[in-house]
C-alpha positions as CSV (number, residue, x, y, z in Angstrom):
1,X,28.3,-121.6,227.4
2,X,27.8,-123.5,224.1
3,X,29.6,-125.5,221.5
4,X,28.9,-125.3,217.8
5,X,29.5,-128.2,215.4
6,X,28.8,-128.9,211.8
7,X,26.2,-131.6,211.2
8,X,24.5,-133.5,208.3
9,X,20.8,-133.9,208.9
10,X,18.1,-136.1,207.2
11,X,16.5,-134.5,204.1
12,X,14.0,-131.8,204.9
13,X,12.1,-129.1,203.0
14,X,12.5,-126.7,205.9
15,X,16.3,-126.6,206.0
16,X,19.5,-127.7,204.1
17,X,21.1,-131.0,204.9
18,X,24.3,-129.4,206.2
19,X,23.6,-127.2,209.3
20,X,25.4,-126.0,212.4
21,X,24.2,-127.4,215.8
22,X,24.7,-125.1,218.8
23,X,24.8,-127.3,222.0
24,X,24.5,-126.0,225.5
25,X,27.4,-127.2,227.7
26,X,26.3,-130.2,229.7
27,X,26.8,-128.3,233.0
28,X,24.1,-125.9,231.9
29,X,21.5,-128.4,230.6
30,X,19.5,-128.4,233.8
31,X,19.6,-124.6,234.4
32,X,16.1,-123.3,233.8
33,X,17.3,-119.7,233.3
34,X,19.8,-120.8,230.7
35,X,17.3,-123.1,229.0
36,X,14.8,-120.2,228.8
37,X,17.4,-117.9,227.3
38,X,18.3,-120.6,224.7
39,X,14.6,-120.9,223.8
40,X,14.3,-117.2,223.4
41,X,17.3,-117.1,221.2
42,X,15.7,-119.8,219.0
43,X,12.4,-118.0,218.8
44,X,13.9,-114.7,217.8
45,X,16.4,-116.2,215.4
46,X,13.6,-118.0,213.6
47,X,11.9,-114.7,212.8
48,X,15.0,-113.3,211.1
49,X,15.0,-113.5,207.3
50,X,17.8,-111.5,205.7
51,X,20.7,-112.3,203.5
52,X,23.1,-110.7,205.9
53,X,21.9,-112.5,209.0
54,X,22.6,-116.1,209.9
55,X,19.4,-118.2,210.0
56,X,17.9,-120.2,212.8
57,X,15.8,-123.3,211.8
58,X,14.7,-124.4,215.2
59,X,15.5,-126.0,218.5
60,X,15.8,-129.7,219.1
61,X,17.1,-132.3,221.5
62,X,20.0,-134.4,220.1
63,X,21.5,-137.3,222.1
64,X,19.8,-135.9,225.2
65,X,21.2,-132.4,224.8
66,X,19.3,-129.3,223.7
67,X,20.6,-127.7,220.5
68,X,19.8,-124.9,218.2
69,X,19.7,-125.8,214.5
70,X,21.5,-123.0,212.7
71,X,22.5,-122.1,209.1
72,X,26.0,-123.5,208.4
73,X,28.0,-120.5,207.0
74,X,31.0,-121.6,204.9
75,X,33.5,-118.8,205.5
76,X,35.8,-117.1,207.9
77,X,35.2,-114.6,210.7
78,X,35.9,-111.0,209.9
79,X,38.8,-111.1,212.5
80,X,40.4,-113.9,210.5
81,X,39.9,-112.1,207.2
82,X,41.4,-108.9,208.7
83,X,44.4,-110.8,210.0
84,X,45.1,-112.9,207.0
85,X,43.9,-110.9,204.0
86,X,43.3,-107.2,204.8
87,X,46.9,-106.6,205.7
88,X,48.0,-107.3,202.1
89,X,49.1,-104.3,200.0
90,X,46.1,-104.7,197.7
91,X,43.6,-104.4,200.4
92,X,45.4,-101.5,202.0
93,X,44.9,-99.6,198.8
94,X,41.2,-100.7,198.6
95,X,39.1,-99.2,201.4
96,X,36.2,-99.6,199.0
97,X,36.3,-103.4,199.7
98,X,36.1,-102.7,203.5
99,X,33.3,-100.3,202.9
100,X,31.3,-102.9,200.9
101,X,31.7,-105.5,203.7
102,X,30.6,-103.0,206.4
103,X,27.6,-101.8,204.3
104,X,26.4,-105.4,204.2
105,X,26.8,-105.7,207.9
106,X,24.7,-102.5,208.4
107,X,22.0,-104.0,206.2
108,X,21.8,-107.0,208.4
109,X,21.7,-104.9,211.5
110,X,19.0,-102.7,210.1
111,X,16.8,-105.8,209.5
112,X,17.3,-106.9,213.1
113,X,16.5,-103.4,214.4
114,X,13.4,-103.2,212.3
115,X,12.1,-106.6,213.4
116,X,8.4,-106.5,214.2
117,X,5.9,-108.6,216.1
118,X,2.7,-110.1,214.6
119,X,0.9,-106.8,215.1
120,X,3.5,-104.8,213.2
121,X,5.1,-103.3,216.3
122,X,8.9,-103.0,216.4
123,X,10.4,-105.4,218.9
124,X,13.3,-103.0,219.6
125,X,15.9,-105.8,219.1
126,X,19.5,-105.0,219.7
127,X,22.4,-107.4,219.0
128,X,24.8,-106.1,221.7
129,X,27.7,-108.3,220.5
130,X,28.7,-106.9,217.1
131,X,32.4,-107.9,217.0
132,X,34.7,-109.2,214.3
133,X,34.3,-112.7,215.7
134,X,30.5,-112.6,215.1
135,X,30.7,-111.4,211.5
136,X,31.3,-114.1,208.9
137,X,32.6,-113.5,205.4
138,X,31.3,-116.3,203.3
139,X,33.3,-118.1,200.6
140,X,31.6,-116.0,197.9
141,X,32.4,-112.7,199.7
142,X,29.1,-112.0,201.5
143,X,28.6,-110.9,205.1
144,X,26.6,-112.8,207.7
145,X,26.1,-111.5,211.2
146,X,25.7,-114.5,213.6
147,X,25.2,-115.3,217.3
148,X,21.9,-113.9,218.6
149,X,22.4,-115.3,222.1
150,X,22.5,-111.9,223.8
151,X,20.0,-110.0,221.6
152,X,17.9,-107.8,223.8
153,X,14.3,-106.8,223.2
154,X,11.9,-105.0,225.6
155,X,9.3,-107.6,224.5
156,X,11.7,-110.4,225.5
157,X,13.9,-108.9,228.2
158,X,15.9,-111.9,229.2
159,X,19.2,-110.6,230.6
160,X,22.3,-112.6,230.1
161,X,24.5,-114.0,232.7
162,X,27.3,-112.0,234.4
163,X,30.4,-112.0,232.3
164,X,28.8,-111.9,228.9
165,X,31.0,-109.0,227.9
166,X,34.2,-110.9,228.6
167,X,36.6,-110.2,225.7
168,X,34.1,-107.8,224.1
169,X,34.6,-104.7,226.1
170,X,36.5,-102.9,223.3
171,X,33.4,-102.9,221.1
172,X,30.8,-101.7,223.6
173,X,29.6,-98.1,223.8
174,X,30.3,-95.8,226.7
175,X,26.6,-95.6,227.5
176,X,26.3,-99.3,227.8
177,X,29.4,-99.7,230.0
178,X,28.2,-96.9,232.3
179,X,24.8,-98.4,232.7
180,X,23.0,-95.5,231.1
181,X,19.9,-95.7,228.9
182,X,20.8,-97.4,225.6
183,X,19.1,-98.5,222.4
184,X,20.0,-99.9,219.0
185,X,22.6,-97.2,218.6
186,X,25.0,-99.2,220.7
187,X,25.2,-101.6,217.7
188,X,26.0,-98.6,215.4
189,X,28.9,-97.7,217.8
190,X,30.2,-101.3,217.6
191,X,30.1,-101.2,213.8
192,X,32.0,-97.9,213.9
193,X,34.8,-99.6,216.0
194,X,34.9,-102.5,213.6
195,X,35.2,-100.2,210.6
196,X,37.9,-98.1,212.2
197,X,40.0,-101.1,213.0
198,X,39.6,-102.6,209.5
199,X,40.6,-99.4,207.8
200,X,43.6,-98.8,210.0
201,X,44.8,-102.3,210.8
202,X,45.0,-101.3,214.5
203,X,42.9,-102.0,217.7
204,X,41.1,-98.9,218.8
205,X,40.3,-99.4,222.5
206,X,42.5,-102.5,223.4
207,X,44.0,-102.0,226.9
208,X,46.4,-104.2,228.9
209,X,43.6,-105.0,231.4
210,X,39.8,-105.0,231.2
211,X,39.7,-101.8,233.3
212,X,42.2,-100.1,231.0
213,X,40.0,-101.1,228.0
214,X,36.9,-99.6,229.7
215,X,38.8,-96.4,230.5
216,X,39.8,-96.1,226.9
217,X,36.3,-96.6,225.7
218,X,34.9,-94.0,228.1
219,X,37.6,-91.5,227.1
220,X,36.5,-92.1,223.4
221,X,39.7,-90.6,221.9
222,X,39.2,-91.6,218.3
223,X,41.6,-90.2,215.7
224,X,40.6,-90.1,212.1
225,X,41.6,-93.2,210.2
226,X,43.4,-91.0,207.7
227,X,46.0,-90.1,210.4
228,X,47.2,-93.7,210.2
229,X,46.6,-94.3,206.5
230,X,46.5,-91.2,204.3
231,X,45.0,-93.1,201.4
232,X,41.6,-93.6,203.1
233,X,39.0,-91.3,201.4
234,X,37.9,-88.3,203.5
235,X,34.2,-89.3,203.0
236,X,34.8,-92.7,204.5
237,X,36.7,-91.2,207.4
238,X,33.7,-89.0,208.2
239,X,31.3,-91.9,208.1
240,X,33.6,-93.8,210.5
């Protein structure tokens, strides 16, 4: 749906010179539904001000294409960190490092869930896409949750296009997949899946096919992380 590139912008007091530009694919530029969803993403993102959430500076037209102007986060996705770093013996012995990263992710999500309108009313914002790919570990070891393209709020109920869960099924809650009533707790579920996978080094609900993954999520057979790594503290297992 979109392409993100690093860009250097003219000097401005409102944003840094180095930013990320998120361009809609050319085939979607004339789609009014997609453009409206893009605009809503920009408006919501500009309200977010938290150290653990990626910033949105605005929406502009560059070279005839609509683009979001986003904070450029220098780092790696949590999935890359997990694959290349967290499998080393040191990190296997240090679940405290994982707990610290996840606690920062939770702080960012709390700020999103607590987002209010101008009258002080909660917007009921829910990210709906908390996956290792959307969590960035910065070069100085901080966490940034990014990509607010499918955030839902009753005050701005723009639904996303069919297929938005492609590749993300393993992190969605049973209630969401079954079409039941859901709220911000589906994000809490997703964080739990991410935490479990980081602690164990395994995928929790990955199936051979999308339907097999959904079946695994709905069955919700979740062993304690300590059954796979006995060094994980009992308190952290209970939190997971």
